Structure formats: structure tokens, C-alpha cells
N, C-alpha and C positions, 0 to 999 in steps of 0.2 A: 397136644400130644398126651396120651395117657401115661400113667406111671411106669407101666411095663415097657412101653415103647421108648420112653425117656431113658430108662436104664439100659436098654439095648442100644440106643443111639450113642450113649456115653462110651460103651464098649466098641461099637463100630468105628467111632472117630478116634479111638485111642492110637497113639503113635506106635510105629513098629519098634521092635527091639526087645520087649519084655518076653520072658519065657511063656509059652503057651498063648501068646497074644494073637497069633494067627488063627488058632482054633477058636478062640473066644470071638474074634471078629467074624469068622465064618458062621458061628452059631447066631450071632446078632443079625447078620445079613439074612440068614434063613428066616428069622422072625419077620423081617420086612418083606421077604419074598412070599411067605405064606399069607401075609395080609394083602398081597396083590400090589404092593408098593414098589417092589424091586423086580426088574426084568431078570429072566433066567440067565442071560449072557453076563449080566453084572454079578449075579450070584456065583456064576462059574469062576470068575476071577477070584472071589473070596475062597471058594473051594480049592482052587489050584494053589493058592498061597497059604492055605491053612497050616501046613507044616513048615512054612518058611517065615518064621517070626520076624526076621529082620527086613523082609521085603514090604514095601509100602503099596497097598492096593491102589492108592491114588495114582501112583506112577504107572502101574500096570493098566489101569483103566485108560489113562491118557495114551499109553503106548499102543493099545489096541483100538483106540478111537471109539470106545463104547462108554456108556454111563457118565457122560460129561456132567450131567446134573448131579449125580451122586458124588463125583470127584470134587465138584465145586462146593457142595454142601459139607463134605467131610473137611476139606481145607478150611472153610470158614469156621467150622466148629473148633478146629485146632488152634485158632488164633486167640 
């Protein structure tokens, strides 16, 4: 993973709750989407939660049964 993607990955895997963290996660998700690595429906979850800093995108991905690979990767990075 290149340095830019690594920086975005750190943001994407950040836990919910910090002010502006939802917007930061959405911006990081957009990076991966633009590179063709993230599907549009997964990106949409991050867009939807961009203003909801306390909501965990992993929970939403699982709730809507999309992006299981992204949810697993994010959870693993948080450990």
C-alpha cells in the first residue's frame, strides 16, 4: 500500500465518536472508491454516515448486508 492510501486507511478504520470523524471517513472512503477499490454501495454508507460521527460504518455495512469484505478489514485494523 502506498503512503497516501495508508494514511487514508488509518482514517477509514478510525473508531466512531470523534468530532468530524464521519466526514473524514467519508473522504478516505472516496479515495478508495476513486481508485476502483471500493464499490459505490459501500461508499454510499460512508456518505450517509458522514454527518453522524458516533455511528459505526461497520455496523451499517453489516445491517444492509453489503461490503462484508470492507467491514472485516476495518474491524481487523481496529484490533
